[in-house]
TIPA-418346 format. One line per 2 residues: number of its first residue (from 1); their letters; for each residue z, y, x of C-alpha. Coordinates in Angstrom, 2 decimals, decimal comma. Each point is the difference from the previous one (the first is absolute). Example, Ala and Ser with C-alpha at 12.3 -4.5 7.8 and 13.67 -1.06 7.14 Angstrom:
! TIPA-418346
1) AS) 7,80:-4,50:12,30; -0,66:3,44:1,37
***
This chain:
! TIPA-418346
1) MS) 161,52:54,60:153,62; 1,75:-2,95:-1,59
3) TI) 2,18:-2,47:1,83; -1,98:-3,08:0,97
5) TA) 1,30:-3,57:-0,23; -0,25:-0,99:3,66
7) TP) 2,64:-1,47:2,25; 0,57:0,02:3,76
9) TL) -0,48:-3,77:-0,02; -3,46:0,30:-1,60
11) HR) -0,84:2,86:2,32; 0,86:-2,02:3,09
13) RA) -2,03:-2,90:-1,33; -3,05:2,24:-0,34
15) LT) 0,47:1,24:3,56; 0,33:-3,56:1,28
17) QV) -3,20:-1,08:-1,74; -1,95:2,71:1,83
19) GD) 1,59:-1,13:3,25; -1,17:-3,55:-0,70
21) LL) -3,56:1,26:-0,44; 0,17:1,81:3,34
23) AA) 1,41:-2,90:2,00; -3,41:-1,18:1,22
25) VS) -1,95:3,26:0,02; -2,20:0,32:3,09
27) PA) -1,20:3,21:1,69; -3,48:-0,68:-1,39
29) DL) 1,42:-0,08:-3,54; 1,09:3,63:0,29
31) AR) -3,60:1,15:-0,38; -0,44:-1,77:-3,35
33) PT) -0,70:2,24:-3,01; 2,63:0,20:-2,73
35) PC) -0,09:0,84:-3,73; 1,36:3,46:0,96
37) AG) -3,16:2,11:0,29; -0,76:1,04:3,56
39) WD) 2,88:-1,93:1,56; -0,27:-3,03:2,23
41) LA) 2,98:-2,31:0,37; 1,37:1,95:2,98
43) QL) 0,03:3,23:-2,03; 1,57:-1,70:-3,01
45) LA) 2,78:-1,51:2,11; 0,59:3,32:1,78
47) HM) 0,48:1,57:-3,43; 2,25:-2,80:-1,30
49) IG) 2,24:0,00:3,07; 0,20:3,80:-0,08
51) QN) 0,98:-0,12:-3,67; 2,73:-2,54:0,75
53) HG) 1,54:2,29:2,58; -0,47:3,05:-2,21
55) FA) 1,73:-1,58:-2,99; 2,81:-1,19:2,27
57) DA) 0,45:3,47:1,49; -0,03:1,59:-3,46
59) AE) 2,59:-2,47:-1,29; 2,32:0,96:2,86
61) SD) -0,47:3,81:0,03; -2,34:2,73:-1,20
63) VG) -3,14:-0,06:2,14; -3,39:1,68:0,01
65) IE) -3,44:-1,43:-0,58; -0,38:-0,73:3,72
67) AF) 2,42:-2,92:-0,34; -2,72:-1,85:-1,94
69) AD) -2,69:0,35:2,66; -2,13:-3,03:0,84
71) RP) 1,26:-2,08:2,93; -2,65:-1,26:2,46
73) VR) -0,17:-3,78:-0,16; 0,30:-2,00:3,21
75) DP) 1,89:-3,11:-1,14; -0,40:-0,24:-3,79
77) AA) 2,44:-2,83:-0,67; 2,80:1,40:2,17
79) QW) -0,44:3,59:-1,15; -0,07:-1,07:-3,64
81) AA) 3,11:-2,16:0,42; 1,97:2,86:1,57
83) SA) -1,08:2,54:-2,62; 0,58:-2,46:-2,84
85) TR) 3,55:-0,75:1,12; 0,69:3,71:0,29
87) VG) -1,35:1,00:-3,41; 1,54:-3,04:-1,71
89) DA) 3,42:0,86:1,38; -0,30:3,73:-0,66
91) LA) -1,12:-0,31:-3,61; 2,56:-2,71:-0,77
93) AA) 2,76:2,27:1,34; -1,30:2,97:-2,00
95) VA) 0,02:-2,07:-3,20; 3,50:-1,35:0,70
97) DG) 1,30:3,53:0,63; -1,66:1,45:-3,10
99) RT) -1,88:2,62:1,99; -2,80:2,28:-1,09
101) VL) -2,78:0,53:2,52; -2,35:2,88:0,72
103) LA) -3,39:-1,55:0,67; -2,16:2,58:1,77
105) EF) -3,22:-1,58:-1,25; 1,17:0,46:-3,60
107) AA) 2,10:3,15:0,36; -1,13:1,26:-3,43
109) FG) 2,19:-2,68:-1,61; 3,14:1,29:1,71
111) RI) 2,63:-2,49:1,04; -0,81:-3,57:-1,01
113) PA) 2,61:-2,64:-0,89; 0,09:-2,70:2,66
115) PT) -0,92:-2,83:-2,42; -3,17:1,87:-0,95
117) LL) -0,80:0,55:3,67; 0,50:-3,72:0,61
119) GM) -2,42:-0,78:-2,82; -2,61:2,39:1,39
121) HL) 0,16:-1,61:3,41; -0,01:-3,52:-1,45
123) LD) -3,21:0,81:-1,89; -1,59:1,49:3,11
125) TV) 0,96:-3,02:2,08; -1,25:-2,60:-2,49
127) VH) -3,31:1,77:-0,62; -0,66:0,66:3,66
129) GW) 0,91:-3,64:0,67; -2,92:-0,93:-2,24
131) DV) -2,16:2,49:1,92; 0,96:-1,67:3,28
133) AT) -0,68:-3,49:-1,35; -3,35:1,11:-1,40
135) AL) -0,98:1,50:3,36; 0,90:-3,32:1,64
137) DR) -1,94:-1,92:-2,67; 3,10:-1,92:-1,04
139) PH) 1,07:-0,84:-3,56; 3,22:1,81:-0,86
141) RP) 2,18:0,10:-3,07; 3,65:1,09:0,05
143) DD) 2,57:-2,15:-1,76; 0,59:0,49:-3,73
145) EL) 3,01:2,29:0,43; -1,88:2,32:2,32
147) VA) -3,00:-0,02:-2,32; 2,20:0,94:-2,96
149) AT) 1,71:2,82:1,92; -3,30:1,30:1,34
151) LE) -1,58:0,02:-3,45; 3,00:1,80:-1,48
153) IA) -0,20:2,71:2,64; -3,80:0,24:-0,15
155) RT) 0,20:0,72:-3,74; 1,97:3,20:0,74
157) IP) -2,65:1,56:2,30; -1,91:2,81:-1,75
159) GG) -3,75:-0,39:-0,38; -2,62:2,67:-0,51
161) PT) -1,21:2,68:2,43; 2,90:-0,55:2,42
163) RT) -1,71:-3,27:0,96; -3,29:1,56:1,12
165) GP) 0,92:2,65:2,59; -0,34:-0,50:3,76
167) DA) 3,79:-0,28:0,37; 0,50:-2,37:-2,93
169) TF) 2,55:-2,71:0,71; -1,85:-2,48:-2,22
171) GP) -3,62:-0,24:-1,11; -1,04:0,15:-3,67
173) IV) 1,21:-2,80:-2,23; -2,51:-2,85:-0,07
175) PG) -1,25:-0,57:-3,57; 1,04:-3,12:-1,86
177) EP) 3,34:-1,62:-0,77; 0,18:-3,46:1,59
179) DD) 2,42:-2,52:-1,46; 1,24:-0,80:3,51
181) PW) 2,88:2,42:0,77; -0,90:0,14:3,70
183) EL) -3,61:0,90:-0,70; 1,19:2,59:-2,52
185) AL) 2,35:1,53:2,59; -2,90:0,25:2,45
187) HL) -2,19:1,66:-2,65; 2,74:2,56:-0,69
189) VG) 0,15:1,03:3,67; -3,75:0,27:0,32
191) RR) -0,67:-3,36:1,65; -2,71:-2,38:-1,16
193) PR) 1,07:-3,63:0,51; -2,57:-2,31:1,56
195) PA) -1,70:-2,43:-2,33; 1,19:-3,57:0,60
197) GG) -1,98:-1,55:2,82; -1,91:3,09:0,99
199) AD) -0,04:3,55:1,28; -0,22:3,13:-2,13
***
């Protein structure tokens, strides 16, 4: 795994953008379908919040896979804010200290340099932010710096059969190479952007 160009500042910005999307989420919204197959918004947020805590735990000490378990969602905005602060602080500290981290979900890679871990979580946050916005039927495009970082990281994700199994982190790459770097990043992580002015 190569070191990814991502910074704690960009990472926190990605976390904040998801928080902005969740500020007005209603209980009824939690039943909305998302681009993640089989998940409604409640399940997606339970996964995202669980991942935030799992990455934070892993950055602080070696933990097992149970640290990444989904967290039941009762107050999406508040739970996201707490988990986002925690993971932002934990990963920033790990980068500053030059740590390597054992990520139970990717144990086959061994210990991962903290900057690479930060990049992995930034990608996950930005892409799932788009998933959340799509579920809420809101237009969403990260700023140019986040788009550039996300595209850089997305280019490093292997394709092929690893994208098709039931436990695949990302779906198969969507065919085509859009000129728009954000649309290209979405294609590379298996997301199909909505056509302008309409649904898929």
